[in-house]
N, C-alpha and C positions, 0 to 999 in steps of 0.2 A: 276605649277611646279617651284621650286626655281632654280636660276642660279647656286648657289654654296652651298655645304655643307662643312663646315670647320672642319677638323679632327685634333685634337691636344691632347697632353698630359697635365695634370693639371699643370705641371711645366712651360708650355709655354702659359698659359692662357692669360697673359697680352698682349703679342704680337699677339696672335690669335684674341683677341677682337679688337685690333687696325686694323688688316687686315680686319676684318668684317666691321668695321666702314668706312674704306677707300672705300671698294667695294660698300656698300650701299649708301655712299655719292656720288659715281660716277653713281648711277642709277641701280646697280645690286641688285638682291634679294638674301638674305643669310639665311642659317640655321646654328646656332651655339649653342652648348650645354649650354654655360653660359647664353644665352638670351632666349632660346626656350624650354629647358627641365625643367619643373616646379617640385616643391617638390611633392613627392608621385608618380611621373610617373615612369613607367618601363624603366630604362635607356637603356637596351639592345634593347627593342622593339622600343623606340624612335630613337635610333641610326640607327637601320635597316631601319625604315621608312624614315628617313631623307636622308640616303645614296641612297635609291631607288628612291626618288622623286626629287632629285636634278639632274640637267643636268651634273654638273661636281663636283668633290671633290677636295678640296685644302688640301694637306698634309703638315702640319707644321713640318719641319724636324729639329730634334735635337737628341743628343745621347739618351735622355730619351724617346723620342717618338719612336725611332727605336727599343727600348727594350720592348715597351708596347704591350702586346698581344691584348688588345682591339683596340688600334689604328691600329695595323697591320691588324686586321680583317676588319676595315673600308676601309683601302687602298686596300686590296685584293678584296673587292667587286667592287670597281671602276675599278681596273685593269682587273678583269674578264669580265666586260662589254666591255672593249676596249683594248684587249691585244696588238694590233699593235700600239696604240697611235694615230690612224688617227683622232679620234673624240676629242682628248685631254681631255678625261674624268678625268684623274688624273693629277693635276698640283702641283708638289712639290715646296714649298718655304722654303729655308734653312735659319733658324734664329739663329742657334748656330753651332759652329764647330762640325762636325761629319764625320765619315768615311762612304762613300757611296759605298757599295759593292753589288754584285749580280745584281738583276734586277734594283736597283736604279742607278747603274752606267751607265745604257743605256737610262735613261729618262732625258731629259733636264729639268733643274729646275731654278727657280728664286732665285737668291742669294742676300740676304740682308747683307752679311758680307763685311767689308772693308778689302782690301788687303788679302783676304782669301786664305788659303792653304787647299786644299781638304784633305790632310792627317793629318791636325792638329786636335787634340781632346781636347786641353786645352781651356777652356772658357775664360781664362784670356789673351790669346794671340791674339785674334781677336775681333774687335769691329764692331758694326752695322754701315752701312752708315748713313748719316743724314736723317732726316724724309722726306724731300722733294724728295731726291734721291730714298729712299725706296718706297715712294708712286708712283713715276714715273715708277720704275722697275716693280711693281706689276701690274699697269694698262696697261703698255705696254705688259707685259707677258700674261695677261689673254685676251687681245683683240683678236678678231677673224681676220682672214686674214693675209696678208703679213705685215711685219713691215718695208716697204720701207720708207726711210726718205723723208720729203717734199722738201728738198733742195739737190742739187747735192753734193756728198761728195767731200772734198778737195783733189786735186791731190797732191801726195807727191813730194816734190822738190828734195829729195835725194832718191837714190835707197834703196830699203828695206834692212834692216839688215839681215844677214844670220840667219837662225833658230839656236839658241844655242843648242849644243849637250847636251843630258841628262847627268848629273853628275853620274859617276859610283858609285855603292853602297859603295865601299871601300873608297871613298873620302869624305864620310859624316863626319860632324864635330862631335867631341867627345861631348857627352852630359855632362852638368854641374853636379856637385855633388848634388845640390839641386833638379834638375830635376830627376836625377837617384833615389834619395830617394823617390820623389813623385810617380814615376813610380813603384818602388818596393812596396810601400804601396798599390797602386791601384792593382798591381798584386796579392798581398796577399788577398786583399778584394775579388777579382774576383775568386780566387781559393777557398776561403771559400764558396762563393755563389755557385760555381760549385758543390762542395761536397754536400751541402745541397739540391740542386736541383736534384742531382743524387739519393740521398736517397729518396726524395719525388717521383721521377719517378719510382724507384724500388718498392716503396710501392703501387703506383697507379697500376702498372702492376700486382703485386700480387693480389690486390683487384679485378682487372678485371678478372683474371684467375678463381676466385672462385665465382664471382657474377653471379646470375641467372636472375635477373630482366633486361629486355631489356632497360627500361628507365634509370636505374642506369648505365648499361653498356655504353649507349650512352654518358652520362655525364662523365664517367671515360675516355672514348676515347677522348673526347674533351679536358679534362684536360691533358691527356698524350700528345696529339699533341702540346698543348701550351707549356708544359714543354720541349718537344723536340726542339721546335723552340728557346726557351730561352737558352737551352744548346748549340745549334748551334751558337748563337750569342756570348755567353760567350767564346766558343772555339775560335772563330775568334778574339775576343778582346785579349784573352790570348796569341794567336799566334803573334799578332802584338806587344804586349808589350815585349814578349820574344825576338822578332827580334830587337826591338829598344834597348833593354838592352844588347843584345849579342855583344861582341867585334868582333865575327867572321864576322858580317855583314860589318865590316870596314877593313877587311883584304884584302890587294891588291892581294895576291897570290891566293885567293879563286877562282876568276873567270878565272885566267890564267892557273891554274894547275888542276882544279877539273875534274876528269874523269867522264865519263857517269855513272850514277847509274841506277839501275833498281828499279823503284818506283811502288809499287802495290796499287791497289784500296783496300780500307777497305773491300769492298764487295766481294773481291776475284777475281776481273776482271784481264784482261791482264795487264802486266807491261808496262810502258812507259819510254823511254830514256830521261833523263834530262841532258843537258850539261850546261845550263845557270843557275848559282846559284841564280839569282834574278827572275827566271821565276816562275809564280804561279803553284802550284800543287793542284789538286782537289782530295780529298780523300772521299770515301763514295759513297753511292747511295741510291735511294729511299728517305726515310724520314730523313736520317742522312747524310748530305753532308756538308763538311767543306772545306774552302779554306785556304790553308797555303802557306808559302813561303819555298823554299827548305832549306835555312839556318835555319829557325825556326824548321823545322822537324829534322834537324841534331842536334840542341841543345836539343830537347826533347828526342833524342836518338832513334828516330823511322826510321831514314834512315841509312841503312847499306850497305856495299858493296854487290853486288849481287853475291852470291855463286851459287844459283839455283833459277829458277823461282818458285819453289815449297816452298820457304821460305818466307812467307809473312812478311810485316812490322809490322802488328798488329796481335796478336793472339786472335782469337775469341773463347771463351769458351761457348759451348752450354750445358746448364743444362736441362736434361729431367727428370721430376719428375712424378711418378705414385704412387697413394695410393688408390687402389680400396676400395670400400665400405665394402666388407666383409673382414675379417681377421684383423690382428693387425694394428692399426692406427699408422703410423710413424710420427716423428717430422721432416718432410722433410723441412718445412719452416725454422726451426732453423739451419739446416745444410747449406742451401743456404744463409741465412742471414750471418752466420759466414764466409763463403767463400767470399761473397761479401765485407764484412767489412775488411777482411784480405787483399784482393786485393786493396782496396782503400788506405790502409795504406802502401802498399808495395813500395819498392824503385823504382821499374820499373813498377809502376801502369799504366803509359801511354801506355804500350805495350799490354795491355789486354782489350778486350771488353767482357762483360758478358751478354749473352742472356739466357733467362729463358722460358721454356714451362712447364706448369703444367697440371696435369690430362691427360697425353698424351695417345692418341690412336695411332695405327699404322699409320693412315693417318697424324696425327700431327707430328710424327717423320719424315716422308718423307718430308713434307712441311717445317719443321724447318731446315732440312739439306739443302734443296734447297735455302731457304731464307737467312739463316745465313751464309752459307758456312764456317763452323767452322774448326779450326785446332785441337781443343780438344773437345771431346764429353764426358760428365759426366752424367751417368744414376744413379739416386738414387730412391730406392724403394724396392720392394720385388723380391725374386728369390726363385725357388724351385729346389730340387735335381733332380726331374724327368721332369719337364716341362719348365725349363729355366726361363728367365726374365718374369716378369708379368707387362703388360701394362694395360690399361683400354679399355672397349668397350664403345659404345655410351650411355649405361645406367649406366656407372660408375662401372660395375662389372669387375672382374679379367679376363684378356685375355692373357694367356701365349704365348710367342713367342719362337720358337725353335732355337737352335744354328745355324742351317743351314740358316734359314730365316734372322736372324740378321747379320750373316756373309756375306750373299749375298748382303744385303743393303750396308755394309761398303766396299765391293768390288767395288761398283759403285762409291764410293767417295774416293777411295784409292789415288787419285792424290792430295788430299788436307788435309785429316785428318792425323795428326801425332800421336795422342794419344787418347785412349778410356779408360775411368775409369768406371767400372761396380761396383758401390758401393751397392751391393745387395747380399744377402746370396746365396751360391751355384752357383756362376756365373763363376767359373773357366772354365767349359766346353765351355761356350760362348766366354770367353777370348781366349781360345786355337783356336777356329774356326775363330775368328776375326783376330787373329795374322797372319793368312795366307795372309792377305792383308794390315795390318796396322803395322807401326814400333813398337809402344809400346801399350800394352793392360794390364790393371790391373783388375783382377777378385778376387773373394773370394772363397777359397777352402772349406769353411764350413760355418755354421751359424755364424754370428757376432753380438755381442751385439750392440744395436743402439748407445750407447754412444761411443763405440770404433769406429764405422763406421764414426760418425761425427768427432771425434778427428783425425782419419786418413786423412779424406778429407781436413779438415782445414789446417793441417800441410803440406799436399802435395801442396796445392795452395799457402801457405805462401812461400814455397821454390821456386816455379816457379816465384812468384812475386818478389823475391829477385834475379832473374836471374840465378838460379841453374838449373842443368840438370834434366831430367825426372827421371833418375836412382837415383840421389841424393834425389829428392823430394819423391820418393817412400820409400827410406830408412828412411828419416826423418819422414814420416807418420807412419811407423811401430814403430819407436823409440818413437814417441809421445804417442802411445798406452801404451808402456812400462812405460814411464815417468808418466803417469796418474795412473799406477797400475791397469790397466784393462786387463783382459784376452783377447787373440785373436791377439797378435802382429804378429803371424806366419800365420794368415789366409789370409791377402792380398798377392797376388802373381803377379809378373811382368813377362809378356810374351813379348819377343822381337821377332818381326816378320820381314816382308818384308820392307826394307827401302823405303822412298819416291823416286819416279822417278825423 
């Protein structure tokens, strides 16, 4: 078994090979891709075997390696074997400026940077220590046992200086115009990458919803998890850039006069009171968890004065789509795609999270409501004048749901759902029943041409994305049908029911 497996990103290959050389020169055995993975070998298999057969893994830390899905998988394997760090199975070595958050912030690392600042991300601001010092730090860091010096430490002749107080956030220096321009360019690049990855993730989820092969489903799920991790990292980077660029982070009055705000979890959990404007706020749960700063959230427009605990910071829109095998096949994917694209381009796009469930059965609806905890629920599919909304059964056949049953479901979620859109023919009866429990419900009083249904839905969410009210969005949707010259602008009906508690 080898002593060390060295995990690195290709941009850090030179320093990774130097680390490997230093360790082998000191008598340790090492596995490193650059030396041990030959041409024609299966890279993923070689990586898995190397990580499994090495006593410890050295993680070469840099901004690029922290973003790499493959490198993270190698580190996760080592961390999983030794989550408490008792065996020191994972040894990070920082070779470039990078922000260490999450689990990395709790693991001691070997630092090869000179006069390093943990918050710095500019590779031109920090240099490596000299080679002799770097070698000594590595060998001392990987050595087993205590690092007690061989000689007695020098006794200080003067009393220790008092610990300096941390500088308040509002006393930070103004950034230079050149640095601001660089940060703004980086912000634009990351925002573009965020949009592209969101589109890719949406496409992967849609593909997973219709895929029947277990092998392909597994591959899609792996890709989805990787994309979600990349998006989480991008979100953190964008939040840090927004905070650094924002003048509000330097306002003296912010920490002195800021009242307590009610900040809610993305997942719909209980609110927490935040009085410290520099305190970190964790939003999300499960697979999507983001760490932001209070001031950053304010700049993104997602922190508001708490009027009621029922008013969440982010609006989750849950789309439920059903298209049974028998009957007319609807272009539901086009409707959802247009809604998604409209929200991405909206002025207040950061206030909405879009969740999608396809080929929904009654059990899927229940689970989606529990998992997503939506504020807006959008059903798209078929409806009949006699049997109500049509979901799917386990075989993909039509399964009608009565108005009483669907109303009973929403009664259980009346404390969180603000609006329900039933974009299906003859759904007015269900809308009336649901409005007994939900503030706003939109149904269709008659059959509606598919093109008109899509036009209404897209315009409705365009308005919400622009910050307009539900009543305005409903009217704009009806007007959009008129503007397209399609019949049916009077078919959508808005039912106002019981307000949120």
